[in-house]
N, C-alpha and C positions, 0 to 999 in steps of 0.2 A: 344715913343710907350707906355709909362707908363700909359697914360690916357686911351688908348684902352684896355690894360690889366685890368686896374682898373674898367673900364666899364663892361668888361666881368665878373669879379669877383662879381660886384654888381648885375648884371643880374642873375647870378647863385644863389646868396644869396636870391634874391627876389623870384625866382622860389621855392627854398627850403621853404621860409616863407609861400608862398601861399599853398604849399603842406601840410605843418604842420597845417595851419589854416583849410584847407579842412578836414584833418583827425580829428582835434579837433571838428569841427562841426558835423561830422558823429558820432564820439564817444559820444558827448553830446546828440545828437538826439537818438542814440541807448539806452543810459543810461536812459533818461527820458521816452522813449517809454516803455522800459522794466519795469521801476518803475510804470508807469501808468497801464501796463498790470497786474502786480502783485496786485496792489490795486483793480483793477476791478475783478481779480480772487478771492480775499478775499471777495469782496462784493457779487459776485455770490454764493460763498459758504454759506454766511449768508442767502442769499435769498433762496437757496435750503433747508437749515435747516428749515426756516420758512415755505417753500412750503411743505416740508415733514411733518412738524407738522400739517399743515392744512389738508393734506391727512389723517393723523392719527386721527385727531379730527372728520373729516367727516365720518370715518369708525365707530368710537365708539359713534357717536352722537345718541341721542334718539329722540323721537318724540317731546320733549319739547325744543330741542336745535335749535336756529336760526342759520342755516348754510349759510345764504346769504353772510355774510362777508367771511366765509371760502371758499365758492365757488368762490368769486371774487379773492381771493388769488390764488386758484388753476388755474383759467382761465387766470390769469395774466402772466403765464409763456408761452411765445411765441417764445423764442429763445434758451433756454437751453435744450440740449438733455437729456432725462430721461428714465430710465428703472427700473421698480419695479418688484422684484422677490420674490418667497417664499424661505424657508430655503434650498430647493434643486435646487435653481437657475432656477426654472421654471418661465417663464415670465408671470406676471399678467397683466401688462399694460406698454405702452411706450408713449412717447410724443416727438414731434419735431425730429423724426427719419424717414428717408425715407427707409422703409423696402422693400426688393425685393419680387417679386411674388413667387419665388421658393426658396428652401433651407433656410427657415426662421429660423429654429432651429439652424443651423450652423452659420447663420449670427448673431443672437443674442448672441450665445456663444462667438464669436470673439469680438463683441461690449462690452460685459460684461467684458471679459478679458482685453480689452484695457482700459475701464473706471476704472477697479480695479487697473491697473498698475499705473494710474495717481494719484488716491486718494482713501482712504477707503470709503466703502459704509455707508450710514446712516441707522441705525438699528431701527426697530420698533417692540415692543412686543405687541401682541394682544392675550390676554388670554393665551392659551397654544401654540400659534404659533409665528413665527418670520418672518418678511418681511424686505427686503433690498431695499434701494433706491440708484441706481447707476446713476451718471450724469457726463457729460463732459463739457468742455468749450464751450461757445456759439460761433457761427460763427464769430461774431463781435470781440470777444476776440482773436480768432485764427488769424484773419486778423491783429489785432493790434500787435501780437507777430511777425508776418512776415514782418510788415511794415518797421522796420529799415533796414532789409536786402534788401528788394525791393528798398528802398530809396538809400542804398549804391550802389546797382547794377546800378541804373539809373544814379547816380552821376559818377560812374566809366565809364559807356558807354559814357555819355555826355563829360566827361573830355578827353576820348580817341579820340572821334570824333573831339573835338575842337583842341586837340593837333595835330592830323593828318592834319586837315585843315589848321591850323596856320603854321605848319612846311612846308607843301606843298607850301603854298603861299609865305612864307619867302624864301624858297629855290628857287622858281621860280624867285622872285625878285632879289635874290643874283646872280642867273645865268645870268639874263639880265644885271646886273651891270658888272659882270666879263667879259661877252662876249663883251659888248659894250666898256669897258675899253681896253680890249685886242686888238680888231679890230682897235680902234682909235689909240692906241699906234703903232700898225703895220703900219697904214696909215701915221702917223706923222714921223715915222722913215724912210719911203721910200725915201723921197726927200733928206735928208742929206746923206743917204747911197749912193744914186746914185751920188751925188756930190763928196763924198769922193772917190768913185771908179774912177771918172774922174780925180781927183787930183793925185791919186796913179798912174794912167796910165801916166800922165804928168811927175811925178817924175821919173818913170821908163825910160822914153825917155831921160830925162836930166841926170840921174845918174844911168846908166845901171849896174855899178859894185857895187853899194851899196846894200849889203845883207839885211840891216834893212828894206828896202822898201818892200822886199818880206814878212817879218814878219808883216809889217804894212798892207799889202794887205790881209794876212790871217785873221787879226783881223777885218778888214772892211767886209770881206766875212762872218766872224762869226756874225757880226751885222746883216747881211742879213738873216742868218739862224735864229737868234733870232727873227727878225721881222716876218719871216715865221711861227715860232712857235706861236707867238701871234695871227697871222691871222687865225690859224687853231683852236683856242679855240672857241668852240660853233659849229663847223662844224663836219660832220661825218668824223672820222679819216680814212686815207688811210693806211691800214695795209698790210705789205708785209712780206713774209718769208725771214728772214735774219739771219746771223750768230750772235748769242748772244755774242760769244767770241770777234769777231772783233768790234762789237758795243761798248762793255765795254772798250776794249783796246783803241779805239779812244777817248772815253770820258776821260779815265785816262790820256792818252797822252796829251790831251789839258789842263787838270787841272794841270798836273805836270809841264808843261812849264810856267804856270802862277801862281805858288804857291812858297812859300818860300822853300829854299833848306833844311830847317829843317823839312819839311813835306815829308813823304814817303807814296806813294800810290801804292799798289800792288794788282794785280788780281790773284786769285787762281782758276783754272779750273780743272775738272776731267781729269785724264791722257788720252791722245790720243783720246779725244772726243770733237767734235764740236756740240753745241746745236743750233738748228734752230727753231725759234719761229716767230710768226706774230707780227711785231712791226711797229709803226710809228717812224722811227729812230730819226728825229729831236726832237720829243716830249720826247721820252724815254731817249735820251742823256741829255736832259734838266733836267729830274728827277735825274739822276745819278750825274750830275754836281751840282745840288742844294743840294743833300745830302752831297756831298764832301765839298762844301762851308760851309755848316752848321757845319760839323765836324771840318774843319779847324778853324772856329771861336770858337768852343767849346774847341779846343786845344790851343788857343791863338797863332796859327801859328807855333806850335812846337809839333810834334807827328807822329803817324802812322795811316794810314787808310788801312784796309784789306777788299777787296771785294771777298767774297767766293761764288762760284757757286756750288750748290748742287742739282743734279738731283734726283727726287724721283717719281717713277711711271711715270705718264704722266704730271708731273709738275716739275718746277725748282724753287729752292729757291735761291734768291740773297741776301746775308747778307752783309750789309755795316757796318763795325765795326770800331769805332774810339777809341782813348785813351784820350778822352776829359774829361770834368767836370762831365758828366753824368747828370741825372735828377731824380726827385722824381717820384714815380709810379703814383701819382695823375695827372701828366702832360702827361701821355702816350697818352691819347685820346685828351686832350685839345689842344696840339700843332698843331693838324690838323684843328683847328677852324680858319676860316678867321679872320684876325686882331690880333690874338694872337702871340706875339713874346717876346723873352727874350733879344733881342738886343736893343741898344740905337737908332739905325737907322733901317729903313725898314718899310714895311707896313704889315708884317705878312701874306703874301699871298703865299710864296714859298711852304710850306708843304701842304697847302690846295689845291693848284693847282696840286702838285705832286700826291696827293691822287686822285684827279679827273682824271688825266691822266692815272694812273695805273688802277683804279677801273672802271671808266665809259668808257674810250676809249679802254683799253686793256683787260677788263674783269678779272683783277687780284686783288690782295690784297696788301696793304702796311700798316705796323704797327710797333710799337716799340716792338721788341722781348724781349729785356732786357736792363737794364741800372742800373748802380751803381754810386753813387756820388763819384767823384774824381777817378773813374776807367775807365769809358767809356760807350758808348751806341752802341746798335746793332739795325739797322733798317732792317726789312725783307720785301722783295718783292716776291710775289708768282705769277708765270705766267704759262700758259699752254705751253707744248712742242709739236710742230707739227711733227718733225722728227729728226732723228739723223744720223750723217755720221761718 
């Protein structure tokens, strides 16, 4: 399974690289757009200084002055908002401003304050009077300032839509693969299981006093339960109100008989309280057994597993704690990914199927509550409680 894990790591790195490239593109675009906007702002300021000087020259011009060139400069401003006032901020004229029909004085006072906050006014001295020229960025320049952020928003929205669409398609394809594989496995197991049951019946007839045949029959029946579990994958689960205590004890009893004597598995329930929840017993037992098997592998067949049942309000916490090798925090979510495994053998489907059984079929949650290297791991399952007795 090294190749599968390696492939997963490569895919994660590629995702990170693509994200970094996208961020770099956005930052570069924002930088150059802002740089261009500042250059255009400086250019507009120079234009306004020339425009203001043209206004000044037109005012002081005498009858011998040719003002045709000056007039062309004045008329050339079609985009930059301009307000000209006297020394008392009384508006003399304005250009490229959509003024309201009412409250003009208040409107121009606010506009002048806004223009003044952005940049100082251009001052003109006329004999004994002073006039001020206030101006703002053109509409085009304002749009250029906002362009990088609009572009960033569009990229984020597009990336989100693409991610959701890709994830949905990928998940649907994975579901079809898992469902098809599960049902085909159940179908293929049906014939040999029926044959084994027939052989067990024959052995029981010929060797009635052999107790090992009874154990063999239990294992064959267990195969039938496993086949049933696989056949239910992809179908609407049949949930029934059952005793959580009894269900967990059955799973632990089965695992204890088939584990090393060096492994101890214990259940811890609240005193004198039976918890009843809606479960599909075969699927839920499979989850518990899978967690126990993983714990036994992590302990190298020597250690302790404690299953603690903790009621809390209308929920119950089921903590499966082992004394195994533990894991790094970076693997807490990764281990539930299909195909990821730390074992030399196996397909890496156990925990991903356990997650699907708990979360999609039972409406609960399963996650790594805590883990420390060389100390152990705690898996937590959260389920709804229906009633207590």
